[in-house]
C-alpha positions in Angstrom: 6.1 22.9 41.7 3.7 21.1 44.0 4.8 18.1 46.1 2.5 15.2 46.9 1.6 14.9 50.6 2.4 11.5 52.1 1.3 9.9 55.3 3.4 11.5 58.1 3.3 15.0 56.6 2.3 17.9 58.7 -0.5 20.5 58.6 -1.2 23.7 60.5 -4.3 25.7 61.3 -4.1 29.5 61.5 -6.1 29.3 64.8 -3.9 26.5 66.3 -0.7 26.6 68.2 1.1 23.5 66.9 1.3 21.5 63.7 -0.5 18.1 63.4 0.3 15.0 61.4 -1.6 14.1 58.3 -2.9 10.5 58.1 -3.8 9.0 54.7 -6.8 6.7 54.8 -8.3 7.3 51.3 -6.0 4.9 49.5 -3.1 2.6 50.1 -1.9 1.5 46.6 0.0 4.6 45.4 3.1 5.3 47.4 5.6 8.1 47.6 8.9 7.3 49.3 7.2 4.1 50.5 4.3 5.9 52.2 0.7 6.3 51.0 0.1 9.4 49.0 -2.8 11.6 50.1 -5.9 12.7 48.2 -8.2 15.6 48.9 -10.6 13.1 50.6 -8.1 12.8 53.5 -9.9 15.6 55.3 -11.7 14.1 58.4 -10.9 15.6 61.8 -9.2 13.0 64.1 -9.1 10.3 61.3 -6.9 12.3 59.0 -6.0 15.5 60.7 -4.7 15.6 64.3 -5.3 18.3 66.8 -3.4 21.6 66.4 -2.5 22.0 70.0 -4.7 24.8 71.5 -7.4 26.6 69.5 -7.6 30.4 69.7 -10.7 31.0 67.6 -13.6 32.7 69.2 -15.8 30.9 66.7 -15.0 27.7 68.7 -17.7 27.3 71.4 -15.2 26.0 73.9 -12.9 29.0 73.5 -15.8 31.4 73.5 -17.2 30.0 76.8 -13.8 29.8 78.5 -13.0 33.4 77.4 -16.4 34.6 78.7 -15.7 32.9 82.0 -12.3 34.6 82.2 -14.0 38.1 81.8 -13.0 38.5 78.2 -9.4 37.3 78.4 -8.8 35.0 75.5 -8.5 31.5 76.9 -7.4 28.9 74.3 -8.9 25.4 74.6 -7.7 22.1 73.2 -8.1 21.8 69.4 -10.6 19.4 67.9 -10.3 19.8 64.2 -13.6 20.5 62.4 -12.8 20.5 58.7 -15.5 22.3 56.7 -15.3 20.2 53.6 -12.4 18.5 51.7 -9.1 20.0 50.8 -9.2 22.5 47.9 -7.4 20.7 45.0 -4.7 22.6 43.3 -3.9 19.8 40.8 -7.4 18.5 40.0 -6.2 16.5 36.9 -3.6 14.5 38.9 -5.7 11.6 40.2 -5.0 8.9 42.7 -7.6 6.2 42.7 -10.0 8.5 40.9 -9.6 11.3 43.5 -7.5 14.5 43.1 -4.1 14.2 44.8 -3.3 16.2 48.0 -0.4 18.5 47.4 1.6 20.8 49.7 -0.2 23.9 48.3 -3.8 22.6 49.1 -5.8 24.4 51.7 -8.9 23.5 53.8 -11.2 25.6 56.0 -12.0 24.8 59.6 -15.6 25.3 60.8 -14.1 27.4 63.6 -12.8 30.1 61.2 -9.3 28.7 60.7 -7.5 28.0 57.5 -5.6 24.7 57.4 -2.5 24.3 55.1 0.3 21.8 54.7 3.6 22.7 56.3 5.6 19.6 55.5 4.5 17.1 52.7 6.1 14.1 54.3 8.3 13.4 51.3 10.6 15.4 49.1 11.1 13.5 45.9 7.8 13.1 44.0 6.2 16.2 42.5 2.9 16.8 40.7 2.9 19.0 37.6 
C-alpha cells in the first residue's frame, strides 16, 4: 500500500549523497497527521525539493568541470536539484485539490541523470489505495 507524502517527508536522488526534505506548496487544505499532504505538483527544485548534499553526476556541468580540472578524478559538487518534470503519479485517481496525490512510491527524474524517490513519507497513518 502506498502512503501519502506529507510536508517534512524525505526524498533522495541516486546521484546525491544525502536525503532532502520535501516541502508541500501545492495545497494547504488536505492534511495528514496535521501536515499538508503533497501532490505531484510539489516538484520544484529549492521550493519543494531541497539539495541532496553533493551531486556525483557527470551530466551536471559543475561536476563535469570540477572533474576535468582534477584530471578526471570524480569531484562531486553541491547539489542544486533540477527536476525534469513532475512526480510520476502512482495513484492518479486519488486527487487532492484536483491534482494526483504524492505517495511514497512516486518517482521523478533529475535533469542531471538522477532518479528521485521518496525515502520517508513524513507520516505513517494515512494510506492511498
